[in-house]
C-alpha positions as CSV (number, residue, x, y, z in Angstrom):
1,M,33.7,36.1,29.7
2,P,31.2,33.3,29.2
3,A,30.7,30.8,32.1
4,K,33.1,27.9,32.3
5,V,31.4,24.4,32.6
6,F,32.8,21.2,34.0
7,V,30.8,18.0,33.4
8,G,30.6,15.5,36.3
9,E,28.0,14.1,38.6
10,D,30.0,14.5,41.9
11,W,30.6,18.3,41.7
12,L,27.8,18.9,44.3
13,S,29.8,17.1,47.0
14,V,33.0,18.9,46.0
15,L,31.3,22.3,46.1
16,A,29.6,21.5,49.4
17,N,32.8,20.3,51.1
18,N,35.5,22.4,49.5
19,R,34.1,25.6,48.1
20,G,37.0,27.8,49.1
21,S,39.6,25.4,47.6
22,L,37.6,25.0,44.4
23,E,37.5,28.8,44.0
24,R,41.2,29.2,44.5
25,A,41.9,26.3,42.2
26,F,39.8,27.9,39.5
27,Q,41.5,31.3,39.9
28,K,45.0,29.7,39.7
29,D,44.2,27.6,36.6
30,T,42.5,30.6,34.8
31,A,45.5,32.9,35.7
32,D,48.0,30.3,34.4
33,A,46.0,29.9,31.2
34,L,45.8,33.7,30.4
35,G,49.2,34.8,31.9
36,V,47.8,37.0,34.6
37,A,48.0,37.0,38.4
38,P,45.3,34.9,40.4
39,E,44.1,38.2,42.0
40,Q,43.0,39.4,38.6
41,V,40.5,36.5,38.3
42,E,37.2,37.2,40.2
43,V,34.8,34.2,40.8
44,R,31.3,35.7,40.8
45,K,29.2,32.5,41.1
46,M,29.5,28.8,41.3
47,S,26.5,26.6,40.8
48,V,25.8,22.9,40.3
49,D,23.0,21.0,38.6
50,E,22.7,17.2,38.2
51,F,25.7,16.7,36.0
52,T,27.7,20.0,35.7
53,L,29.6,22.6,37.6
54,E,29.2,26.1,36.2
55,V,31.5,29.0,37.1
56,D,30.7,32.6,36.3
57,Y,33.8,34.8,36.4
58,S,35.7,37.9,35.1
59,V,39.3,38.7,34.4
60,A,40.7,42.3,35.1
61,D,43.3,43.8,32.7
62,C,43.6,40.7,30.6
63,P,46.4,41.2,28.0
64,A,44.5,39.1,25.3
65,D,41.4,40.3,23.5
66,T,38.1,38.7,24.4
67,A,37.9,36.2,21.6
68,E,41.5,35.0,22.1
69,A,41.0,34.7,25.9
70,E,37.8,32.7,25.4
71,G,39.6,30.3,23.1
72,V,42.5,29.8,25.5
73,V,40.1,29.2,28.5
74,K,38.0,26.7,26.5
75,D,41.0,24.6,25.6
76,Y,42.8,24.8,28.9
77,A,42.9,21.5,31.0
78,Y,42.3,23.2,34.5
79,P,44.4,20.6,36.3
80,S,44.0,22.2,39.8
81,V,40.2,22.2,39.5
82,W,40.0,18.6,38.3
83,G,42.5,17.7,41.0
84,L,39.7,18.3,43.6
85,Y,37.2,16.0,41.7
86,P,37.0,12.6,43.4
87,S,38.1,9.5,41.6
88,E,35.6,6.6,41.3
89,E,37.1,5.0,44.3
90,D,36.9,8.2,46.3
91,A,33.3,9.0,45.2
92,G,32.1,5.4,45.5
93,R,32.0,2.8,42.8
94,Y,28.4,1.9,43.4
95,E,25.3,4.1,43.7
96,K,21.8,3.3,45.2
97,I,18.8,5.7,44.9
98,F,15.8,5.6,47.1
99,T,12.8,7.6,45.9
100,G,10.8,9.8,48.4
101,A,10.4,13.4,49.3
102,A,11.0,12.8,53.0
103,W,14.6,11.7,52.8
104,G,15.8,15.2,53.2
105,S,14.6,15.4,56.8
106,V,15.7,11.8,57.5
107,V,19.3,12.6,56.4
108,A,19.3,15.9,58.2
109,E,18.3,14.4,61.5
110,R,19.7,10.8,61.3
111,E,22.5,10.7,58.7
112,P,24.7,8.3,60.9
113,D,21.7,6.0,61.3
114,V,21.1,6.1,57.6
115,K,24.7,5.1,56.9
116,K,24.6,2.3,59.4
117,A,21.3,0.9,58.2
118,F,22.4,1.0,54.5
119,Q,25.7,-0.6,55.5
120,G,23.8,-3.4,57.2
121,D,21.5,-3.9,54.3
122,V,24.3,-4.2,51.7
123,A,26.3,-6.5,54.0
124,G,23.2,-8.7,54.5
125,C,22.5,-8.7,50.7
126,L,26.1,-9.8,49.9
127,N,26.6,-12.0,52.9
128,A,29.6,-9.8,53.8
129,R,30.9,-8.1,57.0
130,G,29.8,-4.6,57.8
131,E,33.4,-3.3,57.5
132,D,33.5,-4.5,53.9
133,I,31.0,-1.8,53.0
134,D,32.5,1.7,52.8
135,I,29.9,4.5,52.6
136,R,31.4,7.3,50.7
137,S,28.5,9.8,50.6
138,V,24.9,10.1,51.6
139,R,22.9,13.0,50.2
140,A,19.2,13.9,49.8
141,T,17.9,15.3,46.6
142,P,14.4,16.6,45.7
143,E,13.7,13.2,44.2
144,G,15.0,11.1,47.1
145,L,18.2,9.6,48.7
146,V,21.5,8.9,46.9
147,V,24.1,6.7,48.5
148,R,27.6,6.2,47.0
149,Y,29.6,3.3,48.4
150,N,32.4,0.8,47.8
151,V,32.6,-3.0,48.5
152,S,35.8,-4.7,49.5
153,H,34.3,-8.2,49.7
154,E,36.7,-10.3,47.7
155,Q,34.2,-13.1,46.9
156,C,32.0,-10.7,44.9
157,E,32.7,-9.4,41.4
158,N,31.5,-5.9,40.4
159,E,28.8,-7.3,38.2
160,Q,27.6,-9.6,41.0
161,V,27.5,-6.7,43.4
162,E,25.4,-4.6,41.0
163,E,23.0,-7.4,40.2
164,M,22.4,-8.5,43.8
165,C,22.1,-5.0,45.2
166,A,19.7,-3.9,42.5
167,S,17.1,-6.5,43.4
168,Y,17.5,-6.2,47.2
169,G,14.7,-4.7,49.4
170,Y,16.9,-2.7,51.9
171,P,14.6,-3.2,54.8
172,K,16.7,-1.4,57.4
173,T,17.1,1.7,55.3
174,W,13.4,1.8,54.4
175,A,12.5,1.3,58.1
176,L,14.1,4.7,58.9
177,Y,12.1,6.3,56.1
178,E,8.9,4.9,57.4
179,E,9.7,5.9,60.9
180,E,9.8,9.5,59.7
181,G,6.0,9.4,59.8
182,E,3.3,7.0,58.6
183,K,1.5,10.0,57.2
184,G,4.0,10.1,54.4
185,W,2.9,6.7,53.1
186,V,-0.2,5.5,51.4
187,I,-1.6,2.1,50.3
188,T,-3.1,1.8,46.8
189,S,-4.7,-1.1,45.0
190,H,-3.6,-2.2,41.5
191,Q,-3.9,-5.0,38.9
192,V,-1.4,-6.4,36.4
193,G,-2.5,-8.8,33.6
194,F,-0.5,-11.4,31.7
195,D,-2.0,-12.9,28.5
196,G,-1.8,-16.6,27.9
197,E,-3.9,-19.8,28.3
198,D,-1.4,-21.8,30.3
199,W,-1.2,-19.7,33.5
200,V,-3.6,-22.2,35.1
201,Y,-0.7,-24.7,35.3
202,V,1.7,-22.2,36.8
203,V,-0.8,-21.1,39.5
204,K,-1.7,-24.7,40.2
205,D,1.9,-26.2,40.4
206,K,4.2,-23.2,41.0
207,L,2.4,-20.6,43.0
208,P,5.2,-20.0,45.5
209,E,7.7,-19.3,42.7
210,L,5.1,-17.1,41.0
211,Q,4.6,-15.1,44.2
212,T,8.3,-14.6,44.7
213,A,8.9,-13.5,41.1
214,F,5.9,-11.1,41.0
215,V,6.5,-9.5,44.4
216,G,10.2,-9.2,43.8
217,C,9.7,-7.5,40.4
218,T,7.1,-5.1,41.7
219,A,9.2,-4.1,44.8
220,E,12.3,-3.6,42.7
221,L,10.4,-1.4,40.2
222,F,9.7,1.2,43.0
223,S,12.8,0.6,45.1
224,L,10.6,-0.7,47.9
225,R,10.8,-3.7,50.2
226,R,9.0,-6.9,49.4
227,E,6.9,-6.3,52.5
228,N,5.4,-3.3,50.8
229,V,3.7,-5.5,48.2
230,V,0.7,-7.2,50.0
231,D,-2.5,-9.1,49.5
232,A,-1.5,-10.5,46.1
233,H,-4.3,-12.6,44.5
234,Y,-3.9,-14.6,41.3
235,A,-6.9,-15.1,39.0
236,I,-6.6,-17.4,36.0
237,G,-7.9,-17.6,32.4
238,S,-5.2,-15.2,31.4
239,L,-3.4,-14.3,34.6
240,I,-4.7,-11.3,36.6
241,V,-2.8,-10.3,39.7
242,S,-4.6,-8.0,42.2
243,F,-2.5,-6.5,45.0
244,Q,-1.9,-3.6,47.3
245,L,1.2,-1.4,47.3
246,K,2.5,0.6,50.3
247,H,4.5,3.5,49.0
248,P,5.4,7.2,49.7
249,A,2.5,9.6,49.2
250,E,4.5,11.6,46.7
251,L,4.3,8.6,44.3
252,M,0.9,9.1,42.7
253,E,-1.3,6.2,42.0
254,E,-1.4,7.1,38.3
255,E,2.4,7.0,38.1
256,V,2.4,3.6,39.9
257,N,0.0,2.2,37.2
258,R,2.1,3.7,34.4
259,E,5.2,2.0,35.7
260,L,3.4,-1.3,36.2
261,N,2.2,-1.2,32.6
262,I,5.7,-1.0,31.2
263,C,7.4,-3.3,33.6
264,P,8.7,-6.4,31.6
265,Y,8.2,-8.9,34.6
266,E,10.8,-11.2,33.0
267,P,11.1,-13.5,36.1
268,V,7.3,-14.0,35.9
269,W,7.3,-14.8,32.2
270,D,10.1,-17.3,32.7
271,L,7.6,-19.4,34.6
272,Y,5.1,-19.4,31.8
273,G,6.9,-22.1,29.8
274,Y,5.9,-24.7,32.5
275,H,3.1,-27.0,31.3
276,P,2.6,-30.5,32.6
277,W,2.3,-33.2,29.8
278,N,-1.1,-34.7,29.4
279,P,-1.6,-36.7,26.3
280,E,-5.4,-36.6,26.7
281,E,-5.6,-32.8,26.7
282,T,-6.8,-31.6,23.3
283,V,-8.2,-28.4,21.7
284,Q,-10.1,-27.6,18.4
285,T,-8.9,-25.0,16.0
286,T,-10.2,-23.8,12.6
287,H,-8.0,-23.7,9.5
288,D,-8.4,-22.5,5.9
289,V,-6.7,-23.9,2.8
290,G,-7.2,-22.9,-0.8
291,F,-6.7,-24.6,-4.2
292,E,-6.5,-22.5,-7.3
293,G,-8.1,-23.6,-10.6
294,R,-11.3,-23.3,-12.5
295,G,-11.6,-27.1,-12.7
296,W,-12.5,-27.3,-9.0
297,A,-16.1,-26.2,-9.8
298,K,-16.7,-29.5,-11.7
299,V,-15.0,-31.6,-9.1
300,L,-17.1,-30.0,-6.3
301,A,-20.3,-30.6,-8.3
302,N,-19.6,-34.2,-9.2
303,R,-17.3,-35.7,-6.5
304,R,-17.8,-33.6,-3.3
305,T,-17.8,-36.6,-0.9
306,E,-14.7,-38.1,-2.4
307,L,-13.1,-34.6,-2.3
308,E,-13.8,-34.1,1.4
309,T,-12.4,-37.5,2.3
310,C,-9.2,-36.8,0.5
311,I,-9.0,-33.4,2.3
312,Q,-9.3,-35.2,5.6
313,R,-6.6,-37.7,4.8
314,D,-4.1,-35.3,3.4
315,T,-4.7,-32.8,6.3
316,A,-4.2,-35.6,8.9
317,I,-0.9,-36.6,7.2
318,A,0.3,-33.0,7.2
319,L,-0.5,-32.5,11.0
320,E,0.4,-36.0,12.1
321,T,-3.1,-36.7,13.5
322,R,-6.0,-39.0,12.6
323,P,-8.4,-38.4,9.6
324,E,-11.3,-38.6,12.1
325,D,-9.8,-35.6,13.9
326,V,-10.4,-33.5,10.8
327,V,-13.9,-32.2,10.0
328,V,-14.5,-30.3,6.7
329,D,-16.8,-27.5,7.7
330,S,-17.2,-26.0,4.2
331,A,-15.9,-26.4,0.7
332,E,-16.8,-23.6,-1.8
333,F,-15.7,-22.6,-5.3
334,T,-15.3,-18.9,-5.6
335,E,-13.3,-16.6,-7.9
336,E,-11.5,-19.5,-9.7
337,C,-10.4,-21.1,-6.4
338,L,-11.6,-23.9,-4.1
339,L,-11.7,-22.6,-0.5
340,V,-11.9,-25.2,2.3
341,R,-12.5,-24.5,6.0
342,M,-12.0,-27.3,8.5
343,T,-11.9,-27.9,12.3
344,V,-9.0,-30.0,13.6
345,T,-8.8,-31.7,17.0
346,H,-5.2,-31.8,18.2
347,H,-3.0,-31.8,21.3
348,I,-2.9,-28.6,23.2
349,F,0.9,-28.3,22.6
350,Q,0.4,-28.1,18.8
351,D,0.7,-24.4,18.0
352,N,-2.0,-22.9,15.9
353,E,0.2,-20.8,13.7
354,L,2.7,-23.7,13.2
355,M,-0.2,-25.9,12.1
356,Q,-1.3,-23.3,9.5
357,E,2.2,-23.1,8.2
358,Q,2.4,-26.9,7.9
359,L,-0.9,-26.9,5.9
360,S,0.3,-24.2,3.6
361,R,3.5,-26.2,2.7
362,F,1.8,-29.6,2.3
363,P,1.3,-30.7,-1.4
364,Y,-2.2,-32.3,-0.9
365,D,-1.4,-35.0,-3.5
366,E,-4.6,-37.0,-3.0
367,V,-6.7,-33.8,-3.4
368,W,-5.0,-32.7,-6.6
369,A,-5.3,-36.1,-8.1
370,L,-9.1,-35.4,-8.3
371,Y,-8.6,-32.2,-10.2
372,E,-10.1,-32.0,-13.7
373,E,-8.8,-29.4,-16.1
374,D,-11.3,-26.8,-17.4
375,V,-11.1,-26.7,-21.2
376,N,-11.7,-22.9,-20.9
377,E,-9.1,-22.3,-18.2
378,G,-6.8,-19.6,-19.3
379,W,-9.1,-18.5,-22.1
380,A,-11.6,-15.7,-22.5
381,T,-14.4,-15.2,-25.1
382,T,-15.3,-11.7,-26.3
383,S,-17.5,-10.3,-29.1
384,H,-16.2,-8.2,-32.0
385,Q,-17.3,-6.5,-35.2
386,V,-15.5,-5.7,-38.5
387,G,-17.0,-3.5,-41.2
388,F,-16.3,-3.1,-45.0
389,D,-17.6,-0.1,-46.9
390,G,-19.2,-0.5,-50.3
391,K,-22.5,-0.6,-52.1
392,D,-22.1,-4.0,-53.8
393,W,-21.6,-6.4,-50.9
394,K,-25.1,-7.7,-51.6
395,Y,-23.9,-9.0,-54.9
396,V,-20.9,-10.7,-53.3
397,A,-22.9,-12.3,-50.5
398,S,-25.7,-13.6,-52.8
399,A,-23.3,-14.9,-55.4
400,N,-20.7,-16.6,-53.1
401,R,-21.4,-16.4,-49.4
402,P,-19.4,-19.5,-48.5
403,A,-16.3,-18.1,-50.2
404,L,-16.9,-14.7,-48.4
405,E,-17.2,-16.3,-45.0
406,A,-14.2,-18.6,-45.6
407,A,-12.0,-15.6,-46.7
408,F,-13.0,-13.6,-43.6
409,L,-12.5,-16.5,-41.3
410,S,-9.0,-17.3,-42.7
411,C,-7.9,-13.7,-42.4
412,T,-9.2,-13.3,-38.9
413,V,-7.6,-16.4,-37.3
414,K,-4.3,-15.8,-39.1
415,T,-4.2,-12.2,-37.7
416,L,-5.0,-13.4,-34.2
417,N,-2.8,-16.5,-34.4
418,L,-5.7,-18.7,-33.4
419,H,-7.3,-21.9,-34.7
420,A,-10.5,-21.7,-36.8
421,D,-12.5,-23.2,-34.0
422,N,-11.7,-20.2,-31.8
423,L,-14.0,-18.0,-34.0
424,T,-17.7,-18.7,-33.5
425,N,-21.1,-17.2,-34.1
426,L,-20.0,-15.5,-37.3
427,V,-22.8,-13.4,-39.0
428,M,-22.0,-11.4,-42.2
429,E,-24.8,-9.0,-42.9
430,P,-24.6,-6.9,-46.2
431,T,-26.4,-3.6,-46.4
432,N,-26.9,-1.0,-49.2
433,S,-23.6,0.7,-48.2
434,S,-21.5,-1.8,-46.3
435,L,-20.8,-5.3,-45.0
436,L,-20.8,-5.9,-41.3
437,A,-19.3,-9.0,-39.7
438,T,-20.1,-9.9,-36.1
439,F,-18.5,-12.8,-34.3
440,D,-17.1,-14.2,-31.0
441,V,-13.4,-14.8,-30.4
442,K,-11.9,-17.3,-27.8
443,H,-8.5,-16.0,-27.0
444,P,-5.9,-16.2,-24.2
445,E,-6.9,-14.3,-21.0
446,E,-3.7,-12.3,-21.0
447,Q,-4.8,-10.9,-24.4
448,S,-7.3,-8.1,-23.7
449,E,-10.4,-7.3,-25.7
450,A,-8.8,-4.0,-26.7
451,T,-5.7,-5.8,-28.1
452,V,-8.0,-8.1,-30.2
453,N,-9.8,-5.1,-31.6
454,Q,-6.5,-3.4,-32.5
455,L,-5.3,-6.5,-34.3
456,L,-8.5,-6.7,-36.3
457,A,-8.3,-3.0,-37.2
458,D,-4.7,-3.5,-38.5
459,C,-5.7,-6.5,-40.8
460,D,-6.0,-5.6,-44.5
461,Y,-8.5,-8.5,-45.3
462,M,-7.2,-8.6,-48.9
463,P,-8.9,-12.0,-49.7
464,V,-12.2,-10.4,-48.7
465,W,-11.7,-7.3,-50.8
466,S,-10.6,-9.4,-53.7
467,L,-14.1,-11.0,-53.8
468,Y,-15.6,-7.5,-53.8
469,I,-13.5,-6.2,-56.7
470,H,-14.4,-9.1,-58.9
471,H,-18.1,-9.4,-57.9
472,P,-20.7,-10.4,-60.6
473,Y,-22.8,-7.9,-62.5
474,N,-26.5,-7.9,-62.3
475,P,-28.1,-5.7,-65.0
476,E,-31.6,-6.1,-63.5
477,E,-30.7,-3.9,-60.4
478,V,-31.1,-0.2,-61.2
479,E,-31.4,3.1,-59.4
480,T,-32.7,6.6,-60.3
481,T,-30.5,9.7,-59.8
482,P,-31.1,13.4,-60.6
483,H,-28.8,15.2,-63.1
484,E,-28.5,18.7,-64.7
485,V,-27.1,20.0,-68.1
486,G,-26.9,23.6,-69.4
487,F,-27.0,25.1,-72.8
488,E,-25.8,28.7,-73.5
489,G,-27.4,30.9,-76.1
490,D,-29.6,33.9,-76.4
491,E,-32.3,32.2,-78.5
492,W,-33.3,29.3,-76.3
493,N,-36.4,31.1,-75.2
494,K,-37.7,31.0,-78.7
495,V,-37.1,27.3,-78.9
496,V,-38.8,26.7,-75.6
497,D,-41.7,28.9,-76.6
498,T,-42.2,27.4,-80.1
499,Q,-41.1,23.8,-79.8
500,P,-41.2,22.7,-76.1
501,E,-42.1,19.1,-76.8
502,Q,-39.6,18.6,-79.6
503,L,-36.9,20.1,-77.3
504,R,-37.9,17.8,-74.4
505,N,-37.9,14.8,-76.7
506,A,-34.5,15.7,-78.2
507,I,-33.0,16.0,-74.7
508,M,-34.4,12.6,-73.7
509,L,-33.0,10.9,-76.8
510,D,-29.6,12.5,-76.7
511,T,-29.3,11.7,-72.9
512,A,-30.4,8.1,-73.4
513,E,-27.9,7.6,-76.2
514,A,-25.1,9.1,-74.1
515,L,-25.8,7.0,-71.1
516,Q,-26.7,3.8,-73.0
517,V,-30.1,3.5,-71.4
518,A,-33.6,3.3,-72.8
519,P,-35.2,6.7,-73.6
520,E,-38.1,6.0,-71.2
521,N,-35.5,5.9,-68.4
522,V,-34.9,9.6,-68.8
523,K,-37.9,11.3,-67.0
524,N,-39.1,14.4,-65.3
525,I,-37.3,16.8,-67.7
526,K,-37.7,20.4,-66.6
527,M,-36.3,23.5,-68.2
528,S,-35.5,27.0,-66.7
529,F,-33.4,30.0,-67.6
530,K,-30.6,31.7,-65.8
531,D,-29.5,35.2,-66.8
532,S,-31.7,34.9,-70.0
533,S,-28.8,33.4,-71.9
534,L,-28.5,29.9,-70.1
535,L,-31.0,27.1,-70.5
536,L,-30.8,24.8,-67.5
537,V,-32.3,21.3,-67.9
538,T,-32.9,18.9,-64.9
539,M,-33.9,15.3,-65.3
540,D,-34.1,11.9,-63.5
541,V,-32.2,9.0,-65.0
542,K,-32.9,5.4,-64.2
543,H,-29.7,3.4,-64.7
544,P,-27.8,0.2,-63.3
545,V,-26.4,0.6,-59.8
546,L,-22.8,0.1,-61.1
547,Q,-23.2,3.2,-63.2
548,D,-22.3,5.7,-60.5
549,A,-23.1,9.4,-60.4
550,E,-19.5,10.6,-61.3
551,L,-19.5,8.3,-64.4
552,I,-22.9,9.6,-65.5
553,K,-21.7,13.3,-65.1
554,E,-18.6,12.5,-67.2
555,Q,-20.7,10.9,-69.9
556,L,-23.2,13.8,-70.1
557,G,-20.2,16.2,-70.3
558,R,-18.9,14.5,-73.3
559,C,-22.3,14.2,-75.1
560,L,-22.8,16.6,-78.2
561,Y,-26.5,16.8,-77.8
562,E,-26.8,17.1,-81.7
563,R,-30.6,16.8,-81.7
564,V,-31.0,19.6,-79.1
565,W,-28.6,22.0,-80.9
566,A,-30.3,21.2,-84.3
567,L,-33.5,22.7,-82.9
568,Y,-31.6,25.8,-81.6
569,E,-30.0,26.4,-85.0
570,D,-33.4,26.2,-86.7
571,A,-34.9,28.8,-84.4
572,P,-35.9,32.3,-85.7
573,I,-32.9,34.6,-85.7
574,T,-33.1,37.7,-83.6
575,P,-31.6,40.8,-85.4
576,L,-28.1,41.6,-84.4
577,E,-28.9,44.9,-82.8
578,E,-31.3,43.1,-80.5
579,R,-28.6,40.9,-79.0
580,E,-25.1,41.3,-77.9
581,S,-23.6,38.5,-80.0
582,G,-24.5,36.1,-82.7
583,I,-22.0,33.5,-81.4
584,L,-23.5,30.1,-80.3
585,E,-22.0,28.5,-77.2
586,R,-22.6,25.2,-75.4
587,R,-22.2,24.7,-71.7
588,F,-22.5,21.6,-69.6
């Protein structure tokens, strides 16, 4: 069977004083729970830790199986066992713990003296009679001494007893401990610090109260008498308390320092609020305020002195002080904001953080009255380009540049939903293959450069393209392009051999007629053969730039080249057996 556990902090005294009765009570309760005789229940071991009693036992010839028996025992109330557990009144309503490893020998040798001394200490603490203090138990633990007691003093409520006894020094009880041997005690030096600028007033005017509060807190922290806190010295700036502590040797110096660091010292801090009123006592503190807006750069450049005067007056009103108590240390414009740093002379009781909060809430009406709006505030200027493909933009620009620029400007500002004045530095540069417009756009800051580019890319610019489609014709502007034509036939070699110049002249005239150009504009005529039955002719043609290559190719493909074929038809005829076919074919 698993061990049975009973929770309670007073089992140690029960086991120490009534082990036999406790065993018999456990046997009886277990037997009643399982329906067996008490003799069938064997208690093997009883042990107690700080808060529990644990019983190791077995049951002989139990009629229930193990799982069922465990469940019954777990749920059983064990009335006989709990009947031996002391009530709060029996155990003692109040408890006091004294640290120290030597208490074991003190209790073993002088328990009656310990009870008497403790009774006297509590009676003295509560201003009660000795018989009003009922000592229920005194026991030593590895950590120290534990005393349980009751108080029958009618003038004290429970909360009062606990509060008064918690802070008492127990001199008579500790005297017994110290008598056990001075070798068990040591004296160590320590320091405790308290931040704050006003401790000087507390030390000056309330040193006795400070001494009482500090010594009391320190003694209570270690359950010592006030007499064990000695040679306390108070240094000011912030408050530094140096002192010596007499305590058991088992309490290590590092542990003392650790406990001192976490002690709240509330009675000491309660004194810190004291500060005598002195209307002449002042301090200087530095404060920063900021004013957003691009226009401050102009105000700072043109009206700095007036601006600083307004800052002084407004700040003085905000802090309820005099303008001469406000000194402007610096005023700088940075990142679209005016930053002001100033030093303020004020009474020592005016809190620095509260002053900063007052300044942040103050409207600074005089200062803002000087503000001048920046015409560019809220706007950004970015550079952009728009391109238009086409070879004839030079004609458009030379013939009607004002109309071209007006059409582009109108489309752009309409697309961007801006005024014409927002588009500046427009340059429209035509080339042989395109028109490139570069310009600057002044637009709202929240509209990014990428957004502007996207809007421009989505614009169709139809008024601009309309000028291109209807641009003027200039017959004086020409260009030269290469072209090729082919003539199929088995007899072309005879024509080339016998009449090369006539053939070249015929090609020139037929080509010029087909393209409506002067014959002299057909140059560099060259002839070659391919597969002996195809005459290939290449030439350069000088023609107007509006007559593009595709149009020329189409015109040459429709040309009959009658002069050229007339020469072929007059060529000597090769006998039929010398050629595959007598059929004449044209190929372009």
